[in-house]
C-alpha positions as CSV (number, residue, x, y, z in Angstrom):
1,M,74.4,122.6,130.7
2,T,77.5,124.7,130.9
3,I,79.6,125.7,127.8
4,K,82.4,123.5,129.0
5,K,80.3,120.4,129.1
6,K,78.8,121.2,125.7
7,V,82.2,121.6,124.1
8,L,83.4,118.4,125.8
9,F,80.4,116.4,124.6
10,G,80.9,117.9,121.1
11,F,84.5,116.8,120.9
12,I,83.6,113.3,122.3
13,G,81.0,113.1,119.6
14,L,83.5,114.0,116.9
15,L,85.9,111.4,118.3
16,V,83.2,108.7,118.3
17,L,82.3,109.6,114.7
18,L,86.0,109.3,113.7
19,L,86.1,105.9,115.4
20,I,83.0,104.9,113.5
21,I,84.5,106.0,110.2
22,G,87.7,104.0,111.0
23,A,85.7,100.9,112.0
24,I,83.6,101.1,108.8
25,S,86.7,101.6,106.7
26,I,88.5,98.7,108.3
27,F,85.5,96.3,108.1
28,Q,84.6,97.1,104.5
29,M,88.2,97.0,103.4
30,K,88.5,93.6,105.0
31,K,85.5,92.4,103.1
32,M,86.8,93.8,99.9
33,G,90.1,92.2,100.6
34,E,88.4,88.8,101.1
35,Q,86.4,89.3,97.9
36,S,89.6,90.1,96.0
37,T,91.4,87.2,97.5
38,E,88.6,84.9,96.5
39,I,88.8,86.1,93.0
40,K,92.5,85.9,92.8
41,D,93.0,82.6,94.6
42,N,89.9,80.7,93.5
43,W,87.9,81.9,90.5
44,V,90.8,83.1,88.3
45,P,92.9,80.0,88.8
46,S,89.8,77.9,88.3
47,L,89.1,79.6,85.0
48,T,92.7,79.2,84.0
49,L,92.8,75.5,84.8
50,I,89.5,74.9,82.9
51,G,90.9,76.7,79.9
52,E,94.0,74.6,80.1
53,T,92.1,71.4,80.5
54,N,89.9,72.3,77.5
55,A,92.9,73.2,75.3
56,L,94.7,69.9,76.2
57,G,91.5,67.8,75.8
58,T,91.0,69.3,72.3
59,N,94.3,68.0,71.1
60,V,93.5,64.4,72.1
61,P,90.9,63.8,69.3
62,R,93.3,65.4,66.8
63,L,96.0,62.9,67.7
64,L,93.5,60.1,67.6
65,N,92.5,61.1,64.0
66,Q,96.2,61.1,63.1
67,I,96.6,57.6,64.6
68,G,93.6,56.4,62.6
69,L,95.3,57.5,59.4
70,E,98.8,56.3,60.3
71,T,100.1,52.9,59.3
72,D,103.6,53.2,60.7
73,D,103.8,51.6,64.1
74,K,106.6,54.0,65.2
75,E,104.5,57.0,64.3
76,I,101.6,55.4,66.1
77,A,103.7,54.9,69.1
78,K,105.0,58.5,68.9
79,L,101.5,59.8,68.7
80,D,100.4,57.6,71.6
81,T,103.2,59.0,73.7
82,Q,102.0,62.5,72.9
83,I,98.5,61.5,73.9
84,Q,99.8,60.1,77.2
85,V,101.6,63.4,77.9
86,L,98.4,65.3,77.3
87,L,96.5,62.9,79.6
88,D,99.0,63.4,82.4
89,R,98.8,67.2,82.0
90,I,95.0,67.0,82.0
91,Q,95.0,64.8,85.1
92,K,97.3,67.3,87.0
93,A,95.1,70.2,85.9
94,T,91.9,68.5,87.0
95,Q,93.5,67.6,90.4
96,S,94.5,71.2,90.9
97,Y,91.1,72.4,89.9
98,E,89.3,70.0,92.3
99,K,91.0,71.7,95.2
100,L,89.5,75.0,94.3
101,I,85.9,73.8,94.1
102,S,83.8,76.0,96.4
103,T,80.1,75.4,95.5
104,D,77.9,72.3,95.3
105,E,77.0,73.1,91.7
106,E,80.6,73.2,90.8
107,R,81.3,69.9,92.6
108,Q,78.4,68.2,90.8
109,L,79.6,69.4,87.4
110,F,83.2,68.4,88.1
111,N,82.1,64.9,89.1
112,E,80.1,64.6,85.9
113,Y,83.0,65.8,83.8
114,H,85.5,63.5,85.6
115,Q,83.3,60.5,85.0
116,L,82.9,61.2,81.3
117,W,86.6,61.9,80.9
118,Q,87.5,58.6,82.6
119,E,85.1,56.8,80.2
120,F,86.8,58.5,77.2
121,E,90.3,57.9,78.6
122,K,89.5,54.2,79.2
123,E,88.9,53.6,75.5
124,L,92.1,55.2,74.3
125,P,94.4,52.1,74.7
126,D,92.1,50.0,72.6
127,I,92.0,52.6,69.9
128,V,95.8,52.6,69.8
129,E,96.0,48.9,69.7
130,T,93.5,48.8,66.8
131,A,95.5,51.4,65.0
132,K,98.6,49.3,65.3
133,G,96.8,46.5,63.5
134,N,96.7,48.8,60.4
135,D,93.0,48.4,60.2
136,Q,92.0,52.0,59.5
137,Q,88.3,51.4,59.3
138,K,88.1,49.7,62.7
139,T,90.3,52.5,64.1
140,I,88.1,55.2,62.7
141,A,85.0,53.4,63.9
142,A,86.4,53.1,67.4
143,I,87.3,56.8,67.4
144,K,83.8,57.7,66.3
145,Q,82.4,55.7,69.2
146,V,84.4,57.7,71.9
147,I,84.0,61.1,70.3
148,P,80.4,61.7,71.6
149,V,81.7,61.0,75.2
150,W,84.5,63.5,74.6
151,D,82.0,66.0,73.2
152,E,79.8,65.5,76.3
153,S,82.7,66.0,78.6
154,Q,83.7,69.2,76.9
155,Q,80.1,70.5,77.2
156,V,80.3,69.9,80.9
157,L,83.6,71.6,81.0
158,I,82.0,74.6,79.3
159,K,79.3,74.7,82.0
160,L,82.1,74.6,84.6
161,K,83.7,77.6,82.9
162,E,80.4,79.4,82.9
163,V,79.9,78.7,86.6
164,N,83.3,80.0,87.4
165,S,82.9,83.1,85.2
166,K,79.6,83.8,87.0
167,G,81.2,83.3,90.4
168,A,84.0,85.7,89.5
169,S,81.6,88.2,88.2
170,Q,79.4,87.9,91.3
171,E,82.5,88.4,93.5
172,T,83.4,91.4,91.5
173,I,79.9,92.9,91.8
174,E,79.8,92.2,95.5
175,S,83.2,93.9,95.9
176,V,81.9,96.9,94.1
177,E,78.8,97.0,96.2
178,I,80.9,96.7,99.3
179,Y,82.9,99.7,98.1
180,Q,79.8,101.7,97.3
181,G,78.2,100.9,100.6
182,A,81.4,101.8,102.5
183,L,81.6,105.0,100.5
184,L,78.0,105.9,101.3
185,S,78.4,105.0,105.0
186,I,81.6,107.0,105.4
187,S,80.0,109.9,103.5
188,I,77.0,110.0,105.8
189,V,79.2,109.8,108.9
190,I,81.5,112.5,107.6
191,A,78.4,114.7,106.9
192,V,77.2,114.1,110.5
193,A,80.7,114.9,111.8
194,I,80.7,118.2,109.7
195,L,77.2,119.1,111.0
196,L,78.3,118.3,114.6
197,G,81.4,120.4,114.1
198,L,79.3,123.3,112.8
199,V,77.0,123.0,115.8
200,L,80.0,122.9,118.1
201,A,81.6,125.9,116.4
202,F,78.2,127.8,116.8
203,I,78.1,126.9,120.5
204,I,81.7,128.1,121.0
205,F,81.0,131.3,118.9
206,R,77.9,132.0,120.9
207,A,79.7,131.5,124.2
208,I,82.5,133.8,123.1
209,R,79.9,136.4,122.0
210,N,78.1,136.1,125.3
211,V,81.3,136.6,127.2
212,A,82.2,139.6,125.0
213,D,78.7,141.0,125.6
214,N,79.1,140.5,129.3
215,I,82.5,142.1,129.3
216,Y,81.2,145.1,127.3
217,A,78.2,145.4,129.6
218,A,80.5,145.2,132.6
219,S,82.8,147.9,131.1
220,Q,79.8,150.1,130.5
221,T,78.7,149.6,134.1
222,V,82.2,150.3,135.3
223,A,82.3,153.5,133.2
224,S,78.9,154.6,134.5
225,S,80.1,153.8,138.1
226,S,83.3,155.7,137.4
227,E,81.3,158.7,136.3
228,E,79.1,158.4,139.4
229,I,82.1,158.1,141.6
230,S,83.7,161.2,140.0
231,A,80.5,163.1,140.6
232,S,80.4,162.0,144.1
233,V,84.1,162.9,144.6
234,Q,83.3,166.4,143.2
235,E,80.3,166.7,145.5
236,V,82.5,165.6,148.4
237,A,85.2,168.0,147.4
238,S,82.6,170.8,147.2
239,G,81.2,169.9,150.6
240,T,84.7,169.8,152.0
241,Q,85.4,173.3,150.6
242,H,82.2,174.5,152.1
243,Q,83.0,173.0,155.4
244,T,86.5,174.5,155.2
245,N,84.9,177.9,154.5
246,M,82.6,177.4,157.4
247,V,85.5,176.4,159.7
248,N,87.4,179.4,158.5
249,G,84.4,181.6,159.3
250,I,84.0,180.1,162.7
251,S,87.7,180.5,163.3
252,E,87.4,184.2,162.4
253,M,84.4,184.6,164.7
254,I,86.3,182.9,167.5
255,D,89.2,185.3,166.9
256,Q,86.9,188.2,166.9
257,M,85.3,187.0,170.1
258,D,88.8,186.6,171.6
259,K,89.6,190.2,170.6
260,A,86.3,191.6,172.0
261,P,87.5,192.2,175.6
262,S,90.6,194.0,174.4
263,L,88.4,196.2,172.2
264,Q,86.1,197.0,175.1
265,K,89.1,197.9,177.2
266,M,90.5,200.0,174.5
267,E,87.1,201.7,174.0
268,K,86.9,202.3,177.8
269,N,90.4,203.8,177.8
270,D,89.5,205.9,174.8
271,G,86.3,207.1,176.6
272,Q,88.3,208.1,179.6
273,R,90.8,209.9,177.4
274,Y,88.0,211.6,175.5
275,G,86.5,212.7,178.9
276,E,89.8,214.1,180.1
277,D,90.2,215.9,176.7
278,A,86.7,217.3,177.0
279,G,87.5,218.6,180.6
280,Y,90.6,220.1,179.3
281,F,88.7,221.7,176.5
282,H,86.1,223.0,178.9
283,K,88.6,224.5,181.2
284,G,90.3,226.1,178.2
285,A,87.1,227.5,177.0
286,S,86.3,228.9,180.5
287,S,89.7,230.5,180.6
288,F,89.3,232.0,177.2
289,G,85.9,233.5,178.3
290,Q,87.3,235.1,181.3
291,F,90.1,236.5,179.2
292,E,87.6,238.2,176.9
293,A,85.6,239.5,179.8
294,D,88.6,241.2,181.3
């Protein structure tokens, strides 16, 4: 595989890892958002409504006890009006809560509570009418009869509160687990991306080093070749000088050969001149001899 393909596949791998990180982040953030929305829009309002219902329901027995002790019809009517206001608010709270029910257990408990509360609420008009008759003993007795139903309804309401608290806690735990899982997954992918980046950097570094080594080796080869070429040039230059010298020598020989006939002619002429001079010298010597003889 070529370096180009390795680098290309490395960058593609990094891109894929980045896409995986983005996908994990988006998916886990979506789940965390759903968990947070569930807590905000369901469990917290449910707990708030249960607490409100409990607080309102607690005031009803208190007002009933006041009615049992009251002998003034106006005060009884006033207290009865306050009870009706509480009952209306409790009804609105339970209707709002019913819309938020999300589990079968919660539905079962709510139905149980609603049934008990209706039984308690059904007895309230009779208690008020008894109180208006100024018969405190009968009023107190009637109140004592409905209080156990109220207590039971409140116990069921407490169970509902525990279920919702447990649900909110579970949602919170799951949200934290989602966050931790996402963090772990992203950390692993980032570690793989870093490792891949290091491998890619090593491949690129090794490729650059190989190229540098090849360039250095090529430069050394070129330098060696240059030295060989220089030596060859010097040898050629020496051979050329030698050939020049040889050509010059041959030229001189040719010149000498061209001059040879002239020299022979000159030598012949010189020989003739020397012969004539010798004849003259011989004649002179003969004449000198005769002169001495005379």
